[in-house]
N, C-alpha and C positions, 0 to 999 in steps of 0.2 A: 512475521518469521520466514527463515528460509528453512524448514524441516520440509522440503516439497517432495521428500520421498516416504513422507506419511499420505501426501492427496492419494498417492496409488493405492495405499493400503486397503481400502473401502470403497476406490471408486463406482460409481455407476451402481447401485446397488436397487435403484428404483431410477427409471427410465417415464419421459413425458409423452404421453398419448403419438402419435408421426400419423399423417399423411402422405401415402406417396402421391408423388407429384407429377409424377411423368404421365403424359396423354398419349403417347404412343406404346406399342408392345416394345419391348428390349429386345436388341438384339440376340441373336443366337452365341453360344460363346462366351468366350473370356471377353468379348467385344459389350458383351451386357453391364460390366461393371464399369467399361469407362464412364468419367463424368463425373459429378462431384455428387456426398456423402456425406449428411449431416446430422447429428445428435445432441440433442442440448437436454440437460438432467437439474433437476432441481430438487434437493432435499429440505421436505420441511419439516424444521423441527413439533416436537410433539408439543411442548406447549407455546402458545404463540394466540394472539388475540388481546382481547383487554383483560390487565391486569386489575382488582377491585380486592380493595383492602377495607374491611369492613371492624368497624370499631367501633359500633353500639352496645357490647356490653362490655364485661371487663374479662374475656377473652377474644380477644379480635381474632380473625380469620382474613385467610388472602385467598382468590381463587384466581384461575385462568385456565383457559384450554379443557377444562373437565378437571382438573387438579384443585387439590385444597390442601391448605397449611397453616401451621399456626403462626402468627404475627408475634415477631419477640421483640420485646420492647426496652431499652433502657436511656432513659429522661427523653429524652427527644430522635433519638435514636430507633430508625425499623430496620428490620430485617427480615429479611421472607427467603425458606429455603423450601423447595419443591422435592418431595421422595423422588429418589432415585438420581438424583443429582441432574434434574431435568430442567434447572435455572433458579437464580438467584433475583432478589431484590434488596437493593441496600439503600435509604436516604435516612432523609431529617425530615420531622414535622416541623411547618412555621409555628412561630410563636402564637399564631392568630389562627392558626388550624387551617390557613387558604389554599396550601398546599402540601406535597409530599415531593420533595427532590432528591431524585438518587441516583442510580443507576441499576437497571438492567445485565445483568449477568448471564450471558448464553455458554453451555460449553462446550468444548469441540466439538466440531462434527466433523464429516466426510471429507471435504474436502478442506473446512477450516482445520489447520493441525493446533488449535488454541483457545482459550474460551477467549470472548471479547464481551467490553463493556458498556451499555449503549445509555447515553443519560436521557432521562425518561423522570417527566413530571406528572401526579396524578393531582389531580383536581379535585373536588368535592362535589359530589352529584346530589349529596343530602348533608345532614348534620348526622357525625362519624362516617361519613361513607364518601374513600376517594377512588377514583378511575382514571387510568391512561392507556394510549395504545402499545404494547409491545411492539416493538419494527425491529427484530433482530436483525444481524449482516446475513444477504442469501448466503445461502449453502449452496453454490451452484458452477455448473460445469458445463459447455459445448465445445465439441468434435467437429470437424468438417475434416473428410477425407475423399482427395484428389486422386482419383487412378486417368494413367496416360499411358500413351506409348512410349518410348525413350526413343534414343535415334538410332539403337539398332533394332525396332520394333517390338523389344519383350517392354511387358507392361511394368510401370513404378508407380508408386503412389508414396504421396506428403499429407501430414497431419499439421491442421491449424487448430490453435487450441488458444484463443482471447485470455481467457482467466491465468494460464499458467506457464502456456508456451513446451503443454507436453508433447514430443514425437515432433517440434519443429526444426527446423535449420538442416533438412536429412532428409533422403530420399531413399525409399523402402523397397528392394525386389518384390514384385508378387508372382507367386506361381500359382496356376491354376489347375485343377484337377477333379474334371465333373462341376459339379458345386461346392467344392471344397476349394479354398484358398490360404494361401500364407503369404507372408508378409514378413523381410527377413531387413535386417542390416548389414549394411557390407561391413562397419566398423566393428560389429561385434557378432562373429558367425555362428554363436549359441543362443543370441535374442530373437525370438518369432515371433508372433503372435498369427493365431489358428483363428479362419471361420469360415463362413459359408454361405451361398445370396441362397433364399429362400423367395421361390419363385413364386409362390401362393400369395406370399404377405408384400412382396416387391424389396422386402429385408435384406439386406448386409448385413451378416451378423459376427463380431469380433468378439473373441475370448481372450481377453488380456491376462496370459498363462495363468488361469486359475482364480484370477481373482475375482471376474465375472463377465458374464456377455452383454454387449451393448447392441441395441439393434441401429443401425443407420439406415437413414431411408433419400432417394433421391431427389435431390435441391434444384433448385434452377435459381436464375440473378437476383431474384426477386424474393427468396425465401433462406437466405443464409445471409443475415444482416451480419453475424460476428468475421464471415469471414471476406466481405468485400468490404470495400472502405465507406460508400456509399448505398444505402438504399432507399429506394429505387435507385439505379445509376445516372449521377448527374451529364446533362450535357454540357454545362460548364459553370464557374461559379458564378454566383449569385452575392456578394456580399449583407449581411442583415446587422445592422447594430445590434448588440445581446439588450438580453429584456432589461427591465427596470425590475426587480424582486425584492422581496422583504426579509434581505440578507444582509443590508448593510452598503452594498456596490454601486455609485451611481454608475451610469453608462456613458457612453460617448459615440459619436459617428467619427470612422477614417477619419473624415475631412478635417473635423474640428479638434482631431488628435495631433493634426499634422502628419497621418501613415499615407505613406501611396498607394493609391487602390490597386493597382497593375503589381504591386510587389507582394501584397500579400493574396491576390489573386494567381499569383506565382506559386506561393508557398501554397497554398491547397490543394493547387493542382497537383505541386510535385510530390504532396503525401499520399492523393489516389492514385497518381502514376505509378511509382516506387511502389506500393503495398502491394504490386501484383504482379510483381518482377522474377518470382520464386520462391522458395522455402524459406529460405532464408532472410529475406526483403524485409526491410523495418515495417514496424504494423503500429504508427501512431495511433494514438485512440483517444485523443483531445490536444487542442491548441487555446491557450486563453493568451491576451496580450491584455495589459493595463499599461495607460500612460497620463500620468499630470494627472494621477488620482482617480483613473477612471476606467471602465471594461470598456474595451472598444473590441477585441476581436474575443469571438466563442464557439470554436468548432469543436463538433466530436464525433468519430468513426468507428468504424467493426461494431457497433451495436450497442456503443458507449452514448450518454446523453449527461444534462448538466444535473439529475438528481441523483445518477448513480455512481455510490462510493469506489473509489480508486484506493487500489494497496500503494501507499506512498514508499514502501521498503525503504530504502536506507535515506531517503531525502528526510525521512521523519525522524532522524537524529537531529536537527535540528532544534526540533521543540526541547529535546535535551535540555542543549542550551541557554534559552529560552528558556526554562523551567528553571535554572541556575542562577541567572540573571535575577528574575522575580523572588525566588528564595532570597538571595540576598539583599532584596531590597524591605523584607517580611523578618531576615533574622541577623542579628550582630555577629553571629559566631560564625560566620559563612563568608569567605572571601577566597579570589584561583588562588591563593597560597596556601590558604588552610591544609596541612596535612591529611590524606584522606582518613586515614585509620585511625586520628584524634575524634574525627566526626562516626565514628561507627566502632564502639568501646564495645557491643555484645561478640566481636570476631576477636575471638581468641586463641591461641594456640595453633594458628595458621601452620598450617603443610608448608614444607617449604619456605620456612624460616629463613630470612635474609635483611640484615640492617635495612636493606635499599628501600623496603617495602615500605617501611615509616616515615621516606622521603617523598613519597610518590603526592605531589598535590591536587587539588581539584582542578588545574591550569592543565594539568599535566595528563586526567582522562582528556579532558575536551579537545585536545593541541593532538591525541595519540600518540602521545610521547610518555608513556607511562615505563616502559622498561619490562613489563609482564611479557611473558613467552606465549605472545596472542598477536597471532596475523591469520587475518580470514583470507590472505591470499596463497596461504600454506595450508593444504590440507593434509599435513603430519601435525602442523601447531598445534599443542593442546590447548590454546587460550581459539582455538578456532572457533567460529560462532555454529556452525555446522557441528562439532566435534561435543561443544558445552550442550545446545540444544538434544543432543542424542543420546547423549549417557541419561543411564537413568538412575546412578547412585547417588545424587545430590540435589537435589530440588530447590535447594536454597543458590539462584546462582550468582548473588553478590558473593558468597562464601566460595564457591566453585573461581571464581576470578580472582579473588584473595589468596585463594591456596596456590594459586600456578608460580612456579616459579620463574624469576627473573631471568631476562635475556639481555638483559643491556642496564645502566643505570640510569635511572630516570631524568625524564628536562631533555635539552639539547635542541637541533632544530630538525631532528629526523623523524617524519610521521612515520609509523609504523598503521597500517589497517588494526581495529580494535573497535568490534563490537562491542564485544564485552565490556572494556573499559567504558564506551560510551551507557552502556547499561549501568553500570556501577553509580554513576551520578544522579541516578532514580532514588540508590540507598542514600546519598549525600543530601537531597531534595527533602527524601521523606523524614529525614533525622532532625534538617534545621526545621523544620516545617512542621514535625506532628501531621500531617495531614497523610490519608491516602493518595496516592497520585491521580489515579482518576480524577476523583475531587479535587484536587491544587489545580490540575488542569481546565478543569471544568469553570474553576472559580476566576482562575486567573488568565485563563489564553479562549477556552470558549465561549465563555460569555460575553468578555469584553469585544473579541472580534465578531460576535454572531453568528456562530456555526452552530448548525444544527446535524443532527442525526451520524454524528459521526460513531468511530469504533474503534475502542482502544484494546488491542492483544495486550491479555495477563499471561505472566508467569505460571509454573507451577505454585506459586507462593501466595497466587491470587493478587498481587498487585502488578501495574505496569509494567511491559516492558518499553524501555528507553533508546534503543538501539535501531527502532525502525517496525515500521508495517501497521501503523495506526491508517486505517482506513477514512476519508474524505472526500469531501462532492472537492471538484476541481476548484472551483470557484473559492472554498475554502484554504483550499492550496495557495491556491494566489494572494491571500490576506496574508499568512507570514511573510513573503517578499513585500509589499506593499508597506507590511507594519515596518520591517526593518527599511527600505527606500525613504523612508517617512522620516524617521531619529527615533522612533518608536510608539507614534501614534497610530491611532485607526479611528476614521471618523469624527476628529476633533479630540479624542478620548486619547491621554496618554496611557499606555498596557504598558512600556518598559521604560528604562531611562535613557537619555540616549548615549550616554557615557558606556553602555553596555553594549548597545546595536555598535556603535564606531570598535569600540574594545572584541567585538566576537568578529568581526568581520576585516580585519588587519592580520598580516599572516604572524603566526606563530610557530609555526614549522614547514618541512612542507613533503611531498612525496617525491616531488623532483624538479629540477630548476623552475620549471614553466607549470606549476601544480601546488600552491601552497595551502595552507590549512590554515585556517583561524580557530574561534572554539564552537566545532563543527559546521562551518560552513568553508565549501572549494573555493579557492581565490586561484583566478585565471588574468590575461590578459586578453581579448576577442580581438582579432586583429579582423579588421574590416572598413571598406574604402578608405585605406591608405593609413589607415587609425589605429592603435591600438586605445580599444575601452577598455577601463576597470572593470571585472563582472566579480560578482559572487556567486554561489548558488548552493542550494540540497541537491543531492544528487543520490540517486536510488536505482538497482537493480532492474534490468528490464525497459530502462528508458523514461524513470519520474525525476525529473527536472522543474526547481523555484529558481528561475535566473535572474539576476537584478542589475543594470544597468546605469548605474546612477548616473553619467554623464547625460544620458538621453531622456531620463529620469520614465524608465520604462521595466517592468516585471513580467517574466512570461512562466507560465508551468506549459509543460511539456508531461503526457503521461503516454508510458506506451506497453507495448505485450510481450516484448522481445529479453523474457526471461532467462537469464543465462548464457546467453550472446553476448558478452559485452564487447566485443569487435564490433558487435550492429547495435549496440544500444548506445554505449557511449559517445559516438560520433552525431547523435541527434541532436544533440545542443550547436552541433556546429548550423541547425539553420537558421538559429540566431543571428549570427553574421553573415548568412549568404541572401537571407531575404530580411531580417526584421530590421537589424539595422539601416541597411541602404532605403528601406521604408520610412524612416525615420529621418534620413538625408536627402531626400528628395524632395524638396519644398520648394 
């Protein structure tokens, strides 16, 4: 979700212990502030650890992290709610009692503005007792403050934040008065951060305008993994074939995949070089390439790795389209041409009544041609995603969307970017299948694609938000592209009908003549080495891309941290045309 303002609401209530890394005495005066400073904060939920369900008596009980709660049963349904809304488990007991499959639901946290559902299987430890390890989504944030002298000799500072991009893309003025300092934003004269330097502890402490004090310690090159592309610094790039793990991916070498090693080296070296060119520089955190169905390149930067789940942002919208296609395979009452309101009979007496609302089809939602007054690129639009998520009067976001006025007739070929409309597809899928959306995702996508440890963000009503924000391992992101490239097949198993893949990746509308839109897939012609390559992609804020180039049998994932900086993150997909396509053509 995009409610980043809530992230600031309670940031840095607890700070990890820090170690002062400077070996030499700090310079006197303002010069003692020069250099790189760092702060990493992790918020640990009270309810964590091993969840145990004890069913050895008529009254089943659950325990985790010192909490105990009653287990509510209805048939094979298992439900546990911890006191104080500290967490919840929803699951189903297998007929032979061999497992309880379900989801752990963690409440909204400090940096996480919504609840998340994470798949969890409890295994028997003895007759009538099951347990499993709860691994919630990490609620953490890191900051790096770099202070230097500008061209005029005055102190300036920049802030790097890999998780949310808070404070990046600008230089702050730094004023020093004794041990006190003030950071000010030239673009917002009333905005300031106040702090001080504590010589005894060697900490630079900042007060985020009354939100809280955050302690920064001095860092060197080897102690700021989120700031630098590589830790330690790499002298030159050395390619390594990705590891074969138990996640469905076969791997291959560059040579066997027919990719030029020099071009791939140039790609990685450009990522490392460009990341350090200034506050608004591209901050790529991962690049993965699959060719001929095998994982060939897997590189991570800025402290990320293969097991760290990444916020897909709006790249997750393409899963909504896949879920609609899967729902159609399991329900005869759903087609692209089905009117949406006919599938949601519970929504009567809508605000802003208009006959056009009954003409909106499932296809209109998927192609962003619903005609609703919903434009994420217009801050004043009532259907803007941030407006919807920030309002407090209506927690049913499906009704909120359907209550919007009409801005134009539905259909046509003009796409208007509308996250609320994509999310409304969740109501369509839920009604057609009768399933809770996280359970539907796990049954028909997560397990077939051999995904693990993913985290689905939830709406206030407790169901999945389908307009983006699912956290996935990058290797699992790449599987979505490979699934479509293979015509709906993953590892020899058909997941979705080929017809749906083809239908989803053809042009149904356009944002611009050179930017088409299918069913929640962006369509482009990628120009490289004197040729136009057809390409379709899932795209998300900050630089989250799942890119498919069918002609070359290539799928690419790029993850990055340039959130809210469109002019920087959107061109990151050009790396495919500049390096990866040429690598496939140098044979």
